[in-house]
ZANURO-990774 format. One record per residue (C-alpha): residue number from 1; residue in three letters; chain; x, y, z. Coordinates in nm, 4 decimals, padded with zeros to 6 digits. Each point is the difference from the previous one (the first is absolute). Example, Ala and Ser with C-alpha at 12.3 -4.5 7.8 and 13.67 -1.06 7.14 Angstrom:
BEGIN
+-----+------+-----+----------+----------+----------+
! seq ! type ! mol !        X !        Y !        Z !
+-----+------+-----+----------+----------+----------+
!   1 !  ALA !   A !  01.2300 ! -00.4500 !  00.7800 !
!   2 !  SER !   A !  00.1370 !  00.3440 ! -00.0660 !
+-----+------+-----+----------+----------+----------+
//
This chain:
BEGIN
+-----+------+-----+----------+----------+----------+
! seq ! type ! mol !        X !        Y !        Z !
+-----+------+-----+----------+----------+----------+
!   1 !  MET !   A !  04.2860 !  01.6281 !  01.9595 !
!   2 !  HIS !   A ! -00.3609 ! -00.1166 ! -00.0376 !
!   3 !  ILE !   A ! -00.2333 !  00.2640 ! -00.1416 !
!   4 !  TYR !   A ! -00.3667 ! -00.0896 ! -00.0375 !
!   5 !  PHE !   A ! -00.2037 !  00.1192 ! -00.2948 !
!   6 !  GLY !   A ! -00.3517 ! -00.1333 !  00.0553 !
!   7 !  CYS !   A !  00.0587 ! -00.3665 !  00.0816 !
!   8 !  THR !   A !  00.3356 ! -00.0194 ! -00.1841 !
!   9 !  ARG !   A !  00.3298 ! -00.0047 !  00.1885 !
!  10 !  ILE !   A !  00.3064 !  00.1342 ! -00.1805 !
!  11 !  SER !   A !  00.3497 ! -00.0687 !  00.1351 !
!  12 !  HIS !   A !  00.2751 !  00.2621 ! -00.0426 !
!  13 !  PRO !   A !  00.3585 ! -00.1388 ! -00.0173 !
!  14 !  TYR !   A !  00.1604 !  00.3061 !  00.1607 !
!  15 !  TYR !   A ! -00.2095 !  00.0145 !  00.3110 !
!  16 !  ASP !   A ! -00.0300 ! -00.2624 !  00.2701 !
!  17 !  GLY !   A ! -00.2763 !  00.1641 !  00.2089 !
!  18 !  ASP !   A !  00.1951 !  00.0764 !  00.3199 !
!  19 !  GLY !   A !  00.1805 !  00.3262 ! -00.0920 !
!  20 !  ARG !   A !  00.3039 ! -00.1514 ! -00.1667 !
!  21 !  GLY !   A !  00.0939 !  00.0537 ! -00.3646 !
!  22 !  TRP !   A !  00.2087 !  00.2456 ! -00.1928 !
!  23 !  PHE !   A ! -00.2739 !  00.2668 ! -00.0228 !
!  24 !  SER !   A ! -00.1657 ! -00.0510 !  00.3362 !
!  25 !  MET !   A !  00.1543 !  00.3202 !  00.1345 !
!  26 !  ILE !   A ! -00.1363 !  00.2223 ! -00.2762 !
!  27 !  PRO !   A ! -00.2853 !  00.2084 !  00.1492 !
!  28 !  ALA !   A ! -00.2199 ! -00.0279 ! -00.3103 !
!  29 !  ILE !   A !  00.0256 ! -00.3772 !  00.0012 !
!  30 !  GLN !   A ! -00.0699 ! -00.0115 !  00.3739 !
!  31 !  PHE !   A ! -00.3119 !  00.2040 ! -00.0596 !
!  32 !  ILE !   A ! -00.1133 ! -00.2428 ! -00.2708 !
!  33 !  ARG !   A !  00.0688 ! -00.2914 !  00.2358 !
!  34 !  MET !   A ! -00.2136 !  00.1657 !  00.2680 !
!  35 !  ILE !   A ! -00.2886 !  00.0458 ! -00.2481 !
!  36 !  CYS !   A !  00.0246 ! -00.3628 ! -00.1106 !
!  37 !  ASN !   A ! -00.0114 ! -00.1217 !  00.3598 !
!  38 !  ILE !   A ! -00.3085 !  00.2109 !  00.0671 !
!  39 !  VAL !   A ! -00.1699 ! -00.1445 ! -00.3093 !
!  40 !  ILE !   A !  00.0848 ! -00.3514 !  00.1159 !
!  41 !  LEU !   A ! -00.1538 !  00.0708 !  00.3403 !
!  42 !  ILE !   A ! -00.3221 !  00.1650 ! -00.1148 !
!  43 !  GLN !   A ! -00.0658 ! -00.2212 ! -00.3030 !
!  44 !  PRO !   A ! -00.1871 ! -00.2780 !  00.1919 !
!  45 !  MET !   A ! -00.2100 !  00.2552 !  00.1887 !
!  46 !  ALA !   A ! -00.0833 !  00.1905 ! -00.3181 !
!  47 !  PHE !   A ! -00.0993 ! -00.3187 ! -00.1788 !
!  48 !  ALA !   A ! -00.2166 ! -00.1087 !  00.2942 !
!  49 !  ALA !   A ! -00.1820 !  00.3344 ! -00.0030 !
!  50 !  PHE !   A ! -00.0482 ! -00.0175 ! -00.3757 !
!  51 !  TYR !   A ! -00.1296 ! -00.3562 !  00.0150 !
!  52 !  LYS !   A ! -00.2449 !  00.0844 !  00.2777 !
!  53 !  THR !   A ! -00.1388 !  00.2882 ! -00.2071 !
!  54 !  HIS !   A !  00.0029 ! -00.1659 ! -00.3427 !
!  55 !  SER !   A ! -00.0233 ! -00.3723 !  00.0751 !
!  56 !  ARG !   A ! -00.3296 ! -00.0341 ! -00.1820 !
!  57 !  ALA !   A !  00.1453 !  00.1578 ! -00.3109 !
!  58 !  ILE !   A !  00.3115 ! -00.2172 ! -00.0095 !
!  59 !  PRO !   A ! -00.1721 ! -00.3225 ! -00.1213 !
!  60 !  ALA !   A ! -00.1798 !  00.1988 ! -00.2698 !
!  61 !  ALA !   A !  00.3261 !  00.1614 ! -00.1087 !
!  62 !  ARG !   A !  00.1724 ! -00.3362 ! -00.0131 !
!  63 !  ALA !   A ! -00.2885 ! -00.1457 ! -00.1995 !
!  64 !  ALA !   A !  00.0083 !  00.2928 ! -00.2409 !
!  65 !  ARG !   A !  00.3765 ! -00.0383 ! -00.0454 !
!  66 !  ARG !   A ! -00.0374 ! -00.3720 ! -00.0579 !
!  67 !  TRP !   A ! -00.2826 !  00.0596 ! -00.2468 !
!  68 !  PHE !   A !  00.2167 !  00.2492 ! -00.1923 !
!  69 !  THR !   A !  00.2941 ! -00.2383 ! -00.0045 !
!  70 !  LEU !   A ! -00.2092 ! -00.2870 ! -00.1335 !
!  71 !  ALA !   A ! -00.2145 !  00.2081 ! -00.2356 !
!  72 !  SER !   A !  00.1860 ! -00.1272 ! -00.3041 !
!  73 !  GLU !   A ! -00.0431 ! -00.3586 !  00.1231 !
!  74 !  ARG !   A ! -00.3778 !  00.0100 !  00.0529 !
!  75 !  GLU !   A ! -00.1769 ! -00.2928 ! -00.1602 !
!  76 !  LEU !   A ! -00.3201 !  00.0858 !  00.1818 !
!  77 !  ARG !   A ! -00.1046 !  00.3405 !  00.1261 !
!  78 !  LEU !   A ! -00.2993 !  00.1486 !  00.1772 !
!  79 !  ASP !   A ! -00.1760 !  00.3036 ! -00.1468 !
!  80 !  ARG !   A ! -00.2748 !  00.1902 !  00.1823 !
!  81 !  LEU !   A ! -00.2447 !  00.1813 ! -00.2242 !
!  82 !  ASP !   A ! -00.1755 !  00.3266 !  00.0752 !
!  83 !  GLY !   A ! -00.2669 !  00.2213 ! -00.1507 !
!  84 !  GLU !   A ! -00.2997 ! -00.1983 ! -00.1202 !
!  85 !  TYR !   A !  00.1841 ! -00.3213 !  00.0872 !
!  86 !  GLN !   A !  00.0774 !  00.0995 !  00.3585 !
!  87 !  GLY !   A !  00.0281 ! -00.3104 !  00.2178 !
!  88 !  VAL !   A !  00.1171 ! -00.2258 ! -00.2829 !
!  89 !  ALA !   A !  00.3473 ! -00.1533 !  00.0270 !
!  90 !  VAL !   A !  00.1763 ! -00.1676 ! -00.2921 !
!  91 !  LEU !   A !  00.2583 ! -00.2780 !  00.0266 !
!  92 !  VAL !   A !  00.2090 !  00.0377 ! -00.3152 !
!  93 !  MET !   A !  00.2162 ! -00.2829 ! -00.1308 !
!  94 !  ASN !   A !  00.2900 !  00.1217 ! -00.2140 !
!  95 !  ARG !   A !  00.2758 ! -00.2470 ! -00.0771 !
!  96 !  PRO !   A !  00.0083 !  00.0161 ! -00.3806 !
!  97 !  ALA !   A !  00.3244 ! -00.1956 ! -00.0483 !
!  98 !  LYS !   A ! -00.1584 ! -00.3052 !  00.1663 !
!  99 !  LYS !   A ! -00.3645 !  00.0637 ! -00.0944 !
! 100 !  ASN !   A ! -00.0834 !  00.0547 !  00.3686 !
! 101 !  ALA !   A !  00.1279 ! -00.3455 !  00.0966 !
! 102 !  ILE !   A ! -00.0307 ! -00.0722 !  00.3709 !
! 103 !  GLY !   A !  00.3289 ! -00.0281 !  00.1869 !
! 104 !  ARG !   A !  00.1347 !  00.0779 !  00.3454 !
! 105 !  LEU !   A !  00.0072 !  00.3771 ! -00.0509 !
! 106 !  PHE !   A ! -00.3546 !  00.0044 ! -00.1376 !
! 107 !  ILE !   A ! -00.1304 ! -00.1864 !  00.3040 !
! 108 !  SER !   A !  00.1901 !  00.2269 !  00.2408 !
! 109 !  GLN !   A ! -00.1451 !  00.3099 ! -00.1618 !
! 110 !  MET !   A ! -00.3493 ! -00.1516 ! -00.0065 !
! 111 !  GLU !   A !  00.0284 ! -00.0712 !  00.3736 !
! 112 !  GLU !   A !  00.1110 !  00.3585 !  00.0579 !
! 113 !  CYS !   A ! -00.2930 !  00.1463 ! -00.1970 !
! 114 !  LEU !   A ! -00.2580 ! -00.2273 !  00.1632 !
! 115 !  ALA !   A !  00.1264 !  00.0979 !  00.3452 !
! 116 !  GLN !   A ! -00.0647 !  00.3645 ! -00.0894 !
! 117 !  LEU !   A ! -00.3495 ! -00.0724 ! -00.1295 !
! 118 !  LYS !   A ! -00.1190 ! -00.2337 !  00.2712 !
! 119 !  HIS !   A ! -00.0746 !  00.2608 !  00.2671 !
! 120 !  ASP !   A ! -00.0515 !  00.3078 ! -00.2192 !
! 121 !  LEU !   A ! -00.3588 !  00.1093 !  00.0575 !
! 122 !  SER !   A !  00.0255 !  00.2649 ! -00.2728 !
! 123 !  VAL !   A !  00.0185 ! -00.2736 ! -00.2655 !
! 124 !  ARG !   A ! -00.3379 ! -00.1183 ! -00.1272 !
! 125 !  GLY !   A !  00.1092 ! -00.2126 ! -00.2930 !
! 126 !  VAL !   A !  00.3146 ! -00.1441 ! -00.1583 !
! 127 !  ILE !   A !  00.0817 ! -00.0702 ! -00.3641 !
! 128 !  LEU !   A !  00.2773 ! -00.2384 ! -00.1051 !
! 129 !  ARG !   A !  00.1336 !  00.0802 ! -00.3462 !
! 130 !  SER !   A !  00.3084 ! -00.0170 ! -00.2214 !
! 131 !  GLU !   A !  00.1863 !  00.2778 ! -00.1791 !
! 132 !  VAL !   A !  00.1655 ! -00.2496 ! -00.2345 !
! 133 !  PRO !   A ! -00.1939 ! -00.0018 ! -00.3307 !
! 134 !  GLY !   A ! -00.1455 ! -00.3391 ! -00.0878 !
! 135 !  THR !   A !  00.0883 ! -00.1499 !  00.3377 !
! 136 !  PHE !   A ! -00.1809 ! -00.0290 !  00.3318 !
! 137 !  CYS !   A !  00.2345 ! -00.2468 !  00.1691 !
! 138 !  SER !   A !  00.1837 ! -00.2875 ! -00.1654 !
! 139 !  GLY !   A !  00.0180 ! -00.2072 !  00.3186 !
! 140 !  ALA !   A !  00.3028 ! -00.1225 !  00.1888 !
! 141 !  ASP !   A !  00.3480 !  00.1133 ! -00.0940 !
! 142 !  LEU !   A !  00.1124 ! -00.3416 ! -00.1169 !
! 143 !  LYS !   A !  00.3614 !  00.1083 ! -00.0529 !
! 144 !  GLU !   A !  00.0218 !  00.1109 !  00.3622 !
! 145 !  ARG !   A ! -00.1820 ! -00.3174 !  00.1061 !
! 146 !  ALA !   A !  00.2514 ! -00.2156 ! -00.1904 !
! 147 !  GLU !   A !  00.2834 !  00.1583 !  00.1997 !
! 148 !  MET !   A ! -00.1615 ! -00.0868 !  00.3336 !
! 149 !  LYS !   A !  00.1166 ! -00.2962 !  00.1998 !
! 150 !  GLU !   A ! -00.2549 ! -00.2777 !  00.0355 !
! 151 !  GLU !   A ! -00.0541 !  00.0817 !  00.3675 !
! 152 !  GLU !   A ! -00.0706 !  00.3663 ! -00.0880 !
! 153 !  VAL !   A ! -00.2875 ! -00.0657 ! -00.2405 !
! 154 !  GLY !   A ! -00.2573 ! -00.1140 !  00.2566 !
! 155 !  PRO !   A !  00.0435 !  00.3008 !  00.2334 !
! 156 !  PHE !   A ! -00.0072 !  00.2377 ! -00.2975 !
! 157 !  VAL !   A ! -00.3299 ! -00.1417 ! -00.1282 !
! 158 !  SER !   A ! -00.1424 !  00.0096 !  00.3540 !
! 159 !  ARG !   A !  00.0939 !  00.3658 !  00.0245 !
! 160 !  LEU !   A ! -00.1646 !  00.0669 ! -00.3371 !
! 161 !  ARG !   A ! -00.3150 ! -00.1813 !  00.1121 !
! 162 !  LYS !   A ! -00.0179 !  00.2068 !  00.3185 !
! 163 !  THR !   A !  00.0551 !  00.3258 ! -00.1885 !
! 164 !  VAL !   A ! -00.2785 ! -00.0838 ! -00.2454 !
! 165 !  SER !   A ! -00.2272 ! -00.0817 !  00.2950 !
! 166 !  ASP !   A !  00.0901 !  00.3322 !  00.1610 !
! 167 !  LEU !   A ! -00.1130 !  00.1708 ! -00.3204 !
! 168 !  ALA !   A ! -00.3296 ! -00.1895 !  00.0171 !
! 169 !  ASP !   A ! -00.0397 !  00.0959 !  00.3661 !
! 170 !  LEU !   A !  00.0280 !  00.3746 ! -00.0522 !
! 171 !  PRO !   A ! -00.3077 !  00.1501 !  00.1685 !
! 172 !  VAL !   A ! -00.1045 !  00.1989 ! -00.3087 !
! 173 !  PRO !   A ! -00.1045 ! -00.1226 ! -00.3461 !
! 174 !  VAL !   A !  00.2907 ! -00.0831 ! -00.2322 !
! 175 !  ILE !   A ! -00.0445 !  00.0105 ! -00.3776 !
! 176 !  ALA !   A !  00.2375 ! -00.1687 ! -00.2437 !
! 177 !  ALA !   A !  00.0317 !  00.1888 ! -00.3297 !
! 178 !  ILE !   A !  00.1300 ! -00.2641 ! -00.2409 !
! 179 !  ASP !   A !  00.1106 !  00.1832 ! -00.3149 !
! 180 !  GLY !   A !  00.2426 ! -00.2685 ! -00.1130 !
! 181 !  THR !   A !  00.1344 ! -00.3475 !  00.0652 !
! 182 !  ALA !   A ! -00.0646 ! -00.1518 !  00.3441 !
! 183 !  LEU !   A !  00.1572 ! -00.3418 !  00.0307 !
! 184 !  GLY !   A !  00.0752 ! -00.2299 !  00.2926 !
! 185 !  GLY !   A !  00.0712 !  00.2051 !  00.3102 !
! 186 !  GLY !   A ! -00.1216 !  00.3088 ! -00.1832 !
! 187 !  LEU !   A ! -00.3489 ! -00.1462 ! -00.0275 !
! 188 !  GLU !   A !  00.0216 ! -00.1229 !  00.3592 !
! 189 !  VAL !   A !  00.0577 !  00.3597 !  00.1101 !
! 190 !  ALA !   A ! -00.3037 !  00.1088 ! -00.2044 !
! 191 !  LEU !   A ! -00.2093 ! -00.2792 !  00.1548 !
! 192 !  ALA !   A !  00.0706 !  00.1486 !  00.3435 !
! 193 !  CYS !   A ! -00.1749 !  00.3211 ! -00.1071 !
! 194 !  ASP !   A ! -00.3703 !  00.0544 !  00.0644 !
! 195 !  ILE !   A ! -00.0791 !  00.1106 ! -00.3557 !
! 196 !  ARG !   A !  00.1819 ! -00.0752 ! -00.3257 !
! 197 !  ILE !   A ! -00.0334 !  00.2102 ! -00.3148 !
! 198 !  ALA !   A !  00.1827 ! -00.1115 ! -00.3149 !
! 199 !  ALA !   A !  00.0618 !  00.1385 ! -00.3447 !
! 200 !  ASN !   A ! -00.1470 ! -00.2282 ! -00.2647 !
! 201 !  THR !   A !  00.3522 ! -00.0507 ! -00.1386 !
! 202 !  ALA !   A !  00.1471 ! -00.1099 !  00.3341 !
! 203 !  LYS !   A !  00.1302 ! -00.3547 !  00.0433 !
! 204 !  MET !   A ! -00.0204 ! -00.1886 !  00.3267 !
! 205 !  GLY !   A !  00.0462 ! -00.3467 !  00.1385 !
! 206 !  LEU !   A !  00.1542 ! -00.2161 !  00.2709 !
! 207 !  VAL !   A !  00.2697 ! -00.1629 ! -00.2100 !
! 208 !  GLU !   A !  00.2204 ! -00.1547 !  00.2695 !
! 209 !  THR !   A ! -00.0650 ! -00.3647 ! -00.0932 !
! 210 !  LYS !   A !  00.1776 !  00.0739 ! -00.3276 !
! 211 !  TRP !   A !  00.3166 !  00.0315 !  00.2078 !
! 212 !  ALA !   A ! -00.0635 ! -00.3073 !  00.2189 !
! 213 !  ILE !   A ! -00.1274 !  00.1968 !  00.3022 !
! 214 !  PHE !   A ! -00.3466 !  00.1286 !  00.0880 !
! 215 !  PRO !   A ! -00.1394 !  00.3333 !  00.1264 !
! 216 !  GLY !   A !  00.1442 !  00.0610 !  00.3455 !
! 217 !  GLY !   A ! -00.1066 !  00.3576 !  00.0653 !
! 218 !  GLY !   A ! -00.3599 ! -00.0847 !  00.0818 !
! 219 !  GLY !   A ! -00.1140 ! -00.0811 ! -00.3532 !
! 220 !  THR !   A ! -00.1207 ! -00.3533 !  00.0714 !
! 221 !  GLN !   A ! -00.2299 !  00.1369 !  00.2711 !
! 222 !  ARG !   A ! -00.1183 !  00.3356 ! -00.1361 !
! 223 !  LEU !   A ! -00.0645 ! -00.0999 ! -00.3613 !
! 224 !  PRO !   A ! -00.2583 ! -00.2735 !  00.0906 !
! 225 !  ARG !   A ! -00.1795 !  00.2513 !  00.2214 !
! 226 !  VAL !   A ! -00.0287 !  00.2365 ! -00.2960 !
! 227 !  VAL !   A ! -00.0759 ! -00.2250 ! -00.3006 !
! 228 !  GLY !   A ! -00.1012 ! -00.3286 !  00.1630 !
! 229 !  ILE !   A !  00.1929 ! -00.3175 !  00.0742 !
! 230 !  GLY !   A ! -00.0335 ! -00.1684 ! -00.3383 !
! 231 !  LYS !   A !  00.1024 !  00.3020 ! -00.2074 !
! 232 !  ALA !   A !  00.2873 !  00.0760 !  00.2378 !
! 233 !  LYS !   A !  00.1332 ! -00.3536 ! -00.0353 !
! 234 !  GLU !   A ! -00.0230 !  00.0211 ! -00.3774 !
! 235 !  LEU !   A !  00.1896 !  00.3283 ! -00.0112 !
! 236 !  ILE !   A !  00.2717 ! -00.1112 !  00.2430 !
! 237 !  PHE !   A !  00.0460 ! -00.3520 ! -00.1422 !
! 238 !  THR !   A !  00.0300 !  00.1263 ! -00.3582 !
! 239 !  ALA !   A !  00.1830 !  00.3287 !  00.0758 !
! 240 !  LYS !   A ! -00.2500 !  00.1627 ! -00.2339 !
! 241 !  VAL !   A !  00.0329 !  00.3716 ! -00.0768 !
! 242 !  LEU !   A ! -00.3206 !  00.2013 ! -00.0432 !
! 243 !  SER !   A ! -00.0718 !  00.3309 ! -00.1665 !
! 244 !  GLY !   A ! -00.1685 !  00.2774 !  00.1924 !
! 245 !  GLN !   A ! -00.3299 ! -00.0767 ! -00.1699 !
! 246 !  GLU !   A !  00.0256 ! -00.3719 !  00.0808 !
! 247 !  ALA !   A !  00.0866 !  00.0825 !  00.3600 !
! 248 !  ALA !   A ! -00.3084 !  00.2199 !  00.0294 !
! 249 !  PHE !   A ! -00.2173 ! -00.2756 ! -00.1473 !
! 250 !  ILE !   A !  00.0931 ! -00.2465 !  00.2760 !
! 251 !  GLY !   A ! -00.0049 !  00.2629 !  00.2759 !
! 252 !  LEU !   A !  00.3747 !  00.0152 !  00.0547 !
! 253 !  VAL !   A ! -00.0238 !  00.3770 ! -00.0485 !
! 254 !  GLU !   A ! -00.3061 !  00.2155 !  00.0621 !
! 255 !  GLU !   A !  00.0280 !  00.1884 ! -00.3282 !
! 256 !  ALA !   A !  00.2089 !  00.0056 ! -00.3184 !
! 257 !  VAL !   A !  00.0312 !  00.3412 ! -00.1646 !
! 258 !  PRO !   A !  00.1305 !  00.0904 ! -00.3471 !
! 259 !  GLN !   A !  00.3669 !  00.0961 !  00.0176 !
! 260 !  ASN !   A !  00.0985 !  00.3541 ! -00.0992 !
! 261 !  SER !   A !  00.3072 !  00.1476 ! -00.1678 !
! 262 !  ASP !   A !  00.1572 !  00.0813 !  00.3387 !
! 263 !  SER !   A ! -00.0390 ! -00.3597 !  00.1219 !
! 264 !  ASP !   A ! -00.1742 !  00.1101 !  00.3210 !
! 265 !  ALA !   A ! -00.3695 ! -00.0695 ! -00.0680 !
! 266 !  ALA !   A ! -00.0334 ! -00.2377 !  00.2953 !
! 267 !  TYR !   A !  00.1649 !  00.2548 !  00.2288 !
! 268 !  LEU !   A ! -00.2379 !  00.2761 ! -00.1107 !
! 269 !  LYS !   A ! -00.2965 ! -00.2282 !  00.0680 !
! 270 !  ALA !   A !  00.1463 ! -00.0914 !  00.3381 !
! 271 !  LEU !   A !  00.0298 !  00.3707 !  00.0788 !
! 272 !  GLN !   A ! -00.3703 !  00.0460 ! -00.0692 !
! 273 !  ILE !   A ! -00.0904 ! -00.2847 !  00.2337 !
! 274 !  ALA !   A !  00.2390 !  00.1216 !  00.2721 !
! 275 !  LYS !   A ! -00.1509 !  00.3484 ! -00.0234 !
! 276 !  GLU !   A ! -00.3487 ! -00.1435 !  00.0494 !
! 277 !  ILE !   A !  00.1161 ! -00.2045 !  00.2984 !
! 278 !  SER !   A !  00.1766 !  00.2946 !  00.1639 !
! 279 !  SER !   A ! -00.3246 !  00.2004 !  00.0032 !
! 280 !  LYS !   A ! -00.1764 ! -00.2649 !  00.2088 !
! 281 !  GLY !   A !  00.0085 ! -00.0390 !  00.3775 !
! 282 !  PRO !   A !  00.3586 ! -00.1136 !  00.0723 !
! 283 !  ILE !   A ! -00.0846 ! -00.1889 !  00.3189 !
! 284 !  ALA !   A ! -00.2871 ! -00.1795 ! -00.1714 !
! 285 !  VAL !   A !  00.2191 ! -00.0975 ! -00.2964 !
! 286 !  ARG !   A !  00.2735 ! -00.1374 !  00.2252 !
! 287 !  LEU !   A ! -00.2487 ! -00.1986 !  00.2092 !
! 288 !  ALA !   A ! -00.1761 ! -00.1303 ! -00.3105 !
! 289 !  LYS !   A !  00.3318 ! -00.1357 ! -00.1279 !
! 290 !  GLN !   A !  00.0621 ! -00.1738 !  00.3328 !
! 291 !  ALA !   A ! -00.3517 ! -00.1443 !  00.0058 !
! 292 !  ILE !   A !  00.0301 ! -00.1393 ! -00.3528 !
! 293 !  ASN !   A !  00.3513 ! -00.1386 !  00.0408 !
! 294 !  ASN !   A ! -00.0641 ! -00.1633 !  00.3374 !
! 295 !  GLY !   A ! -00.3494 ! -00.1171 ! -00.0882 !
! 296 !  MET !   A !  00.1252 ! -00.1847 ! -00.3079 !
! 297 !  GLN !   A !  00.2177 ! -00.2219 !  00.2197 !
! 298 !  VAL !   A ! -00.2919 ! -00.1512 !  00.1960 !
! 299 !  ASP !   A ! -00.3455 ! -00.1483 ! -00.0540 !
! 300 !  LEU !   A ! -00.2926 !  00.2314 ! -00.0788 !
! 301 !  SER !   A ! -00.1537 ! -00.0100 !  00.3475 !
! 302 !  THR !   A !  00.3283 !  00.1037 !  00.1605 !
! 303 !  ALA !   A !  00.0633 !  00.2532 ! -00.2751 !
! 304 !  LEU !   A ! -00.3297 !  00.1758 !  00.0758 !
! 305 !  ARG !   A !  00.1098 !  00.0405 !  00.3605 !
! 306 !  VAL !   A !  00.3306 !  00.1384 ! -00.1267 !
! 307 !  GLU !   A ! -00.1943 !  00.2542 ! -00.2046 !
! 308 !  GLU !   A ! -00.2103 !  00.0935 !  00.3028 !
! 309 !  SER !   A !  00.3063 !  00.0605 !  00.2167 !
! 310 !  TYR !   A !  00.1637 !  00.2284 ! -00.2565 !
! 311 !  TYR !   A ! -00.3235 !  00.1878 ! -00.0755 !
! 312 !  ALA !   A ! -00.0356 !  00.0810 !  00.3693 !
! 313 !  LEU !   A !  00.3277 !  00.1903 ! -00.0183 !
! 314 !  THR !   A ! -00.1459 !  00.2483 ! -00.2485 !
! 315 !  ILE !   A ! -00.2946 !  00.0976 !  00.2220 !
! 316 !  PRO !   A !  00.1793 !  00.2353 !  00.2463 !
! 317 !  THR !   A !  00.2029 !  00.1807 ! -00.2712 !
! 318 !  GLU !   A ! -00.0348 !  00.3675 ! -00.0883 !
! 319 !  ASP !   A !  00.0110 ! -00.0957 ! -00.3678 !
! 320 !  ARG !   A ! -00.3217 ! -00.2023 !  00.0313 !
! 321 !  VAL !   A ! -00.1779 !  00.3035 !  00.1471 !
! 322 !  GLU !   A !  00.1442 !  00.2201 ! -00.2761 !
! 323 !  GLY !   A ! -00.1240 ! -00.2428 ! -00.2649 !
! 324 !  LEU !   A ! -00.3555 !  00.0074 !  00.1348 !
! 325 !  LYS !   A !  00.0107 !  00.3793 !  00.0339 !
! 326 !  ALA !   A !  00.1269 !  00.0430 ! -00.3582 !
! 327 !  PHE !   A ! -00.2743 ! -00.2292 ! -00.1296 !
! 328 !  ARG !   A ! -00.2630 !  00.2027 !  00.1826 !
! 329 !  GLU !   A !  00.1431 !  00.3302 ! -00.1261 !
! 330 !  LYS !   A !  00.0426 ! -00.1320 ! -00.3566 !
! 331 !  ARG !   A !  00.3731 !  00.0797 ! -00.0213 !
! 332 !  GLU !   A !  00.3271 ! -00.1876 ! -00.0347 !
! 333 !  PRO !   A !  00.1343 ! -00.1275 !  00.3344 !
! 334 !  VAL !   A !  00.3361 !  00.1106 !  00.1330 !
! 335 !  TYR !   A !  00.1607 ! -00.2901 !  00.1829 !
! 336 !  LYS !   A !  00.2868 !  00.0435 !  00.2444 !
! 337 !  GLY !   A !  00.0737 ! -00.3601 !  00.0875 !
! 338 !  LYS !   A ! -00.1309 !  00.0368 !  00.3550 !
+-----+------+-----+----------+----------+----------+
//
């Protein structure tokens, strides 16, 4: 006998499905058999009707179930703030046992979070921070890397490089709140952010040459664009580690703030900046980021044309009209991202 419960088939040893068996003549059992056959017949139709009605909810339910199952395994999570910080999303690194070292799971979860953020128009700014005291991100998980086959290393680093680039390419401003150590790949992730705020006690550096490799997550390209070619070469060649104050002095971070007893001074400063950004015209902020990023890749004459093309996109927006109206009425504008 094959009885279906959901999608599970259970076989009964005393029933062969065609009326034979020692209890097949018992009326109660025959009634049960009839009910089971009816269930078997209507199950596909019932499921089809349910799917047609609830198909949009099924992916969300599956995602929620998967999120619950992996909650204890999260190395990186996405928080969405509300209240006075409405529109600010926070990427939170939390792998204390490995000091937020970057491995396969970390990259997978980063990809997942970035996919959620990429097309979310309600998000106006993103902060990348750590919940591990004294640590931002210690770089690559070298123990996991040592267990990789030689042919696996290249694809892994390529995937890391792409993920870091995807972070840089988010359409909204991204702020790195560096409250602790940021080494190797950890600093490369911070370099992909638009703004970097560090605690004065933080330590950071691209230290890969110490281990007979060099920065492969974009560090050799982004660091020179931030601090200049000569200083970038010095830092990479020597694997030098800087304090937050030293990093601010050379322009590696925009500001170094005194650390507090909760070890979250850089995060609190990043929150202030994100709040200021979220009150501005969201379309204008997104287009300004595109204009700056794309303009920096070409000569000045071409870059000015890039700026012109992006500026033109702000002209027909409702937000631009609201901004002018608020200025005339001497009040704070209310932007809707339209």
